[in-house]
Backbone as CSV, one residue per row, in Angstrom:
resi,resn,N_x,N_y,N_z,CA_x,CA_y,CA_z,C_x,C_y,C_z
1,MET,-2.359,0.851,18.223,-2.676,-0.119,17.088,-3.792,-1.039,17.293
2,ASN,-4.956,-0.834,16.696,-6.081,-1.767,17.025,-5.962,-2.863,16.196
3,ASN,-6.546,-4.092,16.588,-6.701,-5.452,16.671,-6.235,-5.882,14.949
4,GLU,-7.084,-5.167,14.049,-6.924,-5.090,12.387,-5.608,-4.934,11.745
5,TRP,-4.873,-4.110,12.351,-3.829,-3.803,12.348,-2.959,-4.837,13.137
6,ILE,-2.691,-5.361,13.708,-2.277,-6.757,14.399,-2.548,-7.743,13.973
7,LYS,-3.342,-8.143,13.065,-3.680,-8.987,12.171,-2.882,-8.713,11.084
8,VAL,-2.489,-7.329,10.408,-1.746,-7.208,9.226,-0.466,-7.686,9.561
9,SER,0.232,-7.265,11.086,1.339,-7.242,11.685,1.941,-9.043,11.587
10,ILE,0.987,-9.779,12.393,1.202,-11.229,12.227,1.229,-11.585,10.843
11,ALA,0.067,-11.200,10.288,-0.255,-11.791,8.482,1.725,-12.064,7.694
12,ALA,2.131,-10.418,8.167,3.227,-10.382,7.013,4.651,-11.080,7.975
13,PHE,4.599,-11.273,9.459,5.425,-11.946,9.826,5.329,-13.463,9.093
14,PHE,4.217,-13.834,9.376,4.006,-15.413,8.540,4.695,-15.217,7.060
15,GLU,4.317,-14.115,6.240,4.670,-13.902,5.383,6.278,-14.495,4.893
16,ILE,6.975,-13.850,5.633,8.439,-14.080,5.870,8.896,-15.566,5.866
17,PHE,8.461,-15.956,6.715,8.488,-17.931,6.514,7.915,-18.529,5.755
18,TRP,6.883,-17.956,5.066,6.305,-18.843,4.041,7.139,-18.499,2.650
19,VAL,7.701,-17.022,2.186,8.293,-16.717,1.554,9.784,-17.562,1.578
20,ILE,10.644,-17.980,2.770,11.428,-18.159,3.186,11.475,-19.736,2.595
21,GLY,10.578,-20.465,3.309,9.937,-21.821,3.028,9.489,-21.939,1.312
22,LEU,9.152,-21.463,0.666,9.278,-21.628,-0.999,10.502,-21.597,-1.751
23,LYS,11.471,-20.819,-1.123,12.820,-21.007,-1.584,13.796,-21.981,-1.014
24,HIS,13.193,-22.629,0.268,14.081,-23.685,1.187,13.657,-24.440,1.238
25,ALA,12.291,-24.923,1.166,11.653,-26.214,1.608,12.495,-27.636,0.865
26,ASN,12.417,-28.667,1.247,12.925,-29.544,0.738,12.400,-30.940,0.906
27,THR,11.889,-31.012,1.924,10.957,-32.226,2.965,9.729,-31.915,3.248
28,PHE,8.822,-33.093,3.563,7.398,-33.029,3.499,7.324,-32.182,4.533
29,TRP,7.705,-32.121,5.799,7.701,-31.231,6.660,7.717,-29.602,6.530
30,THR,8.857,-29.574,6.053,9.302,-28.011,5.550,8.079,-27.576,4.549
31,TRP,7.699,-28.572,3.744,6.678,-28.044,2.584,5.279,-27.815,3.056
32,GLY,5.278,-28.572,4.165,3.573,-28.494,5.181,3.933,-26.998,5.841
33,GLY,4.969,-27.129,6.581,5.201,-25.683,7.519,4.999,-24.677,6.488
34,THR,5.264,-24.366,5.236,5.325,-23.390,4.399,3.799,-23.014,4.180
35,GLY,3.300,-24.365,3.678,1.727,-24.310,3.141,0.959,-23.677,4.660
36,VAL,1.150,-24.217,5.857,0.248,-23.643,6.982,0.700,-21.944,7.000
37,ALA,2.194,-21.530,6.980,2.352,-20.279,7.078,1.665,-19.519,5.804
38,ILE,1.220,-20.108,4.373,0.706,-19.184,4.004,-0.709,-19.170,4.130
39,PHE,-1.535,-20.155,4.781,-2.592,-20.048,5.031,-2.837,-18.954,6.181
40,ILE,-2.129,-19.466,7.143,-1.772,-18.070,8.276,-1.934,-16.788,7.798
41,SER,-1.007,-16.647,6.726,-0.733,-15.273,6.573,-1.937,-14.580,5.386
42,PHE,-2.633,-15.709,4.784,-3.140,-14.940,3.740,-4.769,-14.835,4.827
43,TYR,-4.743,-15.558,5.556,-6.393,-15.932,6.468,-6.038,-14.773,7.237
44,LEU,-5.245,-14.197,7.655,-5.184,-12.957,8.848,-5.353,-11.860,8.021
45,MET,-4.826,-11.790,7.020,-4.576,-10.598,6.028,-6.041,-10.211,5.516
46,ILE,-6.583,-11.286,4.973,-8.092,-11.197,3.987,-9.158,-10.839,5.620
47,MET,-8.811,-11.016,6.583,-9.846,-10.970,7.882,-9.495,-9.420,8.277
48,ALA,-8.176,-9.041,8.530,-7.837,-7.649,8.444,-8.501,-6.441,7.164
49,GLY,-8.371,-6.941,6.039,-8.691,-6.503,4.779,-10.489,-6.356,4.834
50,ARG,-11.285,-6.970,5.508,-12.486,-6.700,5.615,-13.064,-5.347,6.647
51,LYS,-12.172,-4.867,7.368,-12.669,-3.896,8.319,-11.467,-2.669,7.570
52,LEU,-10.497,-2.959,7.036,-9.535,-1.826,7.063,-9.204,-1.618,5.390
53,PRO,-9.065,-0.395,4.903,-8.633,-0.120,3.197,-7.978,-1.452,2.642
54,VAL,-8.607,-2.126,1.850,-7.403,-3.041,1.212,-6.492,-2.881,0.581
55,GLY,-6.298,-1.676,-0.097,-5.126,-1.237,-0.800,-3.780,-0.810,0.333
56,THR,-4.284,-0.667,1.146,-3.331,0.155,2.448,-3.128,-1.211,3.191
57,VAL,-4.017,-2.218,3.497,-3.554,-3.694,4.090,-2.744,-4.435,3.347
58,TYR,-2.560,-4.314,1.836,-1.716,-5.134,1.021,-0.529,-4.329,1.194
59,ALA,-0.369,-3.620,0.876,1.033,-2.374,1.117,1.763,-2.511,2.098
60,VAL,1.239,-2.728,3.228,1.550,-3.000,4.739,2.035,-4.186,4.984
61,PHE,1.483,-5.335,4.697,1.694,-6.810,4.165,3.036,-6.816,3.424
62,VAL,2.996,-6.459,2.172,3.818,-6.495,1.356,5.431,-6.105,1.695
63,GLY,5.000,-4.623,2.160,6.067,-3.842,3.003,7.218,-4.677,4.170
64,ILE,5.973,-4.752,5.047,6.731,-5.682,6.137,7.335,-7.279,5.535
65,GLY,6.605,-8.049,4.907,6.976,-9.198,4.320,8.246,-8.854,3.404
66,THR,8.363,-7.913,2.706,9.602,-7.755,1.911,11.041,-7.484,2.805
67,ALA,10.684,-6.507,3.710,11.817,-6.334,4.702,12.141,-7.331,5.431
68,GLY,11.578,-7.946,6.064,11.836,-9.141,6.758,12.559,-10.348,6.101
69,THR,12.069,-10.435,5.053,12.899,-11.576,3.839,14.032,-10.914,3.753
70,VAL,14.332,-9.848,3.191,15.640,-9.390,2.954,16.334,-9.485,4.085
71,LEU,16.107,-8.644,4.911,16.550,-8.800,6.706,17.212,-10.566,6.844
72,SER,16.204,-11.275,6.783,16.391,-12.601,6.897,17.367,-13.218,6.073
73,GLU,17.678,-13.065,4.768,18.618,-13.081,4.070,19.767,-13.097,4.307
74,PHE,20.033,-11.794,4.799,21.367,-11.066,5.459,22.321,-12.049,6.465
75,LEU,20.779,-12.076,7.240,21.373,-12.514,8.778,21.340,-14.134,8.717
76,PHE,20.535,-14.866,8.291,20.622,-16.323,8.128,20.672,-17.158,6.858
77,PHE,21.058,-16.512,5.846,21.518,-17.204,4.585,22.439,-16.862,3.706
78,GLY,23.108,-15.827,4.554,24.667,-15.427,3.513,24.456,-14.916,2.576
79,GLU,23.495,-14.102,2.417,23.318,-13.087,1.087,23.895,-12.001,1.407
80,PRO,24.917,-11.240,0.551,26.146,-10.444,0.563,25.227,-8.947,1.124
81,PHE,26.051,-8.661,2.069,25.269,-7.179,2.420,25.524,-5.882,1.761
82,LYS,24.415,-5.140,1.332,24.763,-3.959,0.439,23.872,-2.945,0.931
83,ALA,24.769,-1.749,1.396,23.857,-0.571,1.558,23.364,-0.008,0.614
84,GLU,22.929,-0.223,-0.441,22.095,0.266,-1.678,20.581,-0.422,-0.838
85,LYS,20.418,-1.867,-0.769,19.472,-2.616,-0.708,18.916,-2.098,0.603
86,VAL,19.810,-2.085,1.948,19.143,-1.466,3.123,18.797,-0.311,2.975
87,PHE,19.057,0.412,2.016,18.324,2.205,2.090,17.453,1.778,0.988
88,LEU,16.952,1.214,0.210,15.987,0.914,-0.398,14.729,0.340,0.512
89,ILE,15.270,-0.656,1.270,13.940,-1.124,2.423,14.051,-0.154,3.043
90,LEU,14.458,0.641,3.821,14.336,1.855,4.569,13.378,3.054,4.007
91,LEU,13.572,3.170,2.554,12.637,3.831,2.153,11.274,3.315,1.814
92,LEU,11.374,1.717,1.731,10.043,0.778,1.608,9.318,1.188,2.954
93,LEU,9.832,0.839,3.953,9.323,0.941,4.983,8.710,2.259,5.428
94,ALA,9.638,3.443,4.882,8.889,4.485,5.204,7.524,5.153,4.545
95,GLY,7.618,4.521,3.503,6.367,4.320,2.548,5.264,3.687,3.014
96,VAL,5.533,2.618,3.733,4.515,1.917,4.228,4.079,2.638,5.431
97,ILE,4.824,3.080,6.464,4.686,3.435,7.810,3.657,5.075,7.117
98,GLY,4.133,5.835,5.941,3.850,6.615,5.837,1.812,6.306,5.318
99,LEU,1.578,5.587,4.610,0.675,4.834,4.131,-0.284,4.556,5.506
100,LYS,0.359,4.045,6.789,-0.364,3.404,7.758,-1.014,5.015,8.535
101,LEU,0.045,6.009,8.764,-0.607,6.953,9.105,-1.468,7.915,8.708
102,VAL,-1.457,7.890,7.314,-2.780,8.692,6.671,-3.753,7.764,6.344
103,THR,-4.038,6.764,6.738,-5.170,5.993,6.660,-6.179,6.234,7.516
104,THR,-6.970,6.671,6.875,-8.285,6.738,8.316,-9.241,5.737,8.268
105,GLU,-9.591,5.006,9.367,-10.029,4.002,9.900,-11.537,4.490,9.917
106,LYS,-12.389,3.963,8.887,-14.267,4.435,8.900,-14.585,2.583,9.797
107,VAL,-15.481,3.137,10.567,-16.282,1.923,11.259,-17.252,1.803,10.481
108,GLN,-16.979,0.098,9.426,-18.481,-0.127,8.737,-19.523,-0.420,9.661
109,GLU,-20.777,-0.350,8.730,-22.055,-0.454,9.224,-22.112,-1.943,9.761
110,GLY,-22.318,-2.517,11.220,-22.496,-3.269,11.581,-21.080,-3.954,12.512
111,ASP,-20.126,-3.261,12.577,-18.634,-3.390,12.894,-18.683,-2.707,14.326
112,GLU,-19.636,-2.284,15.025,-19.589,-1.648,16.177,-19.002,-2.529,17.361
113,SER,-19.881,-4.072,17.149,-19.538,-4.810,18.185,-18.126,-5.420,18.418
C-alpha cells in the first residue's frame, strides 16, 4: 500500500471521530476536537485525491468511515446489534476493497519525485 492509500485510511479513521462528534459533542472542547478531526480527515483525503482517482478515494473514504461509525455505535453507544446491518456493512466493505483492487494507479506528470 503506497503513501496515498495510507492517507485515505487515516482520513477515514478521523472521519469516524468527526461523525461521532457531530452527534455527541456538547462542550467547547468536544466541538473543537470534532473540528480538528474534520480538518485532518478532509485534508488527507484531498491530498490523496490529487494523485489517485477521486471517485475511488471518496468511495474508500466513505466506506471505511461508514463501517467504523456503525461498529463504534454497536461497541460504545449501545446501538442494538442487527445481523442485517453487519451483513450490509460487510457487503459495503467488499465493494470498497473491490474498487481498490481494480483501480490502476497512474503516475501523473511531475509526480515521480
